[in-house]
N, C-alpha and C positions, 0 to 999 in steps of 0.2 A: 399402433399399440406396442408398448415396450415388451421385450422378451423378459421372462422371469426365470431365475435360476434358483434351485433348491440348495440352501446352505445349511450345513450341520454345525451347530454351535458347540462350545465346550461342554455344555450340560447335556448334550445329546438331543436337544430339540431341533427339529427341522423347520426352517422358515423359508418363505419365498422372498427373494430379494430382486427387485426390478433392475434390469440392465439398461445401460444407455442413459441418455439425458445429459444435462450439464453437470460440470464438476462442482460448481458453486451455486449458491442461491442468489436471489436478487440483492439481498443486503450485502453480500460479499462484493458483488460487482459495484454497487454504489460506494462502498468504502474504498475500493480500488480506484475509482474515478476521483474521489476526494483526495486520496493520497497522491495521485498523479498530478492533480491540479496544484496541490501544495508544493510538490517538487518543482514544477514549472515556475511557479511564483518565486520560490526560493532562488532558483538559478537566474531568473530575470532580475531579481534584486541585487544579485552579485555582479551584474555587468556594469560597464561604464567606468568613468573615472580616469580614462586615458588622456594623454596630451597629444595635441596635433604636432607640436614641435618637440623633437627628440632631445633638444638641449634644455628644455624646461621640465622640471619635475612637478607633478601635480599631487598634492597631498590629499586630494579627495579619495584616493584609493584606500585610505586608512580610516574612513568614517564608520560610524556605528552600523549603518545599514549593510555594508559589505562584510565587515569583520564579525559582527555579532548576530544581527537579526536574520540574515539569509541562511547562515549555517543552522540556526535553531529551527527555522521553518523547514529546511531540507531534512534534518533529522526527524522532525515530527512527521513529515511525509513518509519517510522510510518506516517509521514505527507503525503508522496507520496501514501501510502496505503489508507489513508482516502480520499485523493483527487481522487484516482482511483475508489473507491467505489461510491463516491458522484457525480462524473462528468458524465453528460449525453451529449454525442456528438451530438445527434439528436436534442436537445433542441435549438431553435433559440432565440437569444436575440432581444427583441423589443426595438427600439429606440424612 
């Protein structure tokens, strides 16, 4: 059973707040995993295009996949990671 602490709010109300547990909810961890998978895919798409012979230049390093697609996927992965860390599913929006 989790320990509870009494917290006084700005309005003077006292509330019991549970201590311990995980920092994030299940949705946060799921979004983090999705972001990490996108980051790995982006970095894997960026690999390759080298030449076995140092005297021969390989123009495959300048293709769309390495210069455009993989950085976009990597940036999307970082954005999802930031969103997963900042998002609080318990917080209710007041209208």
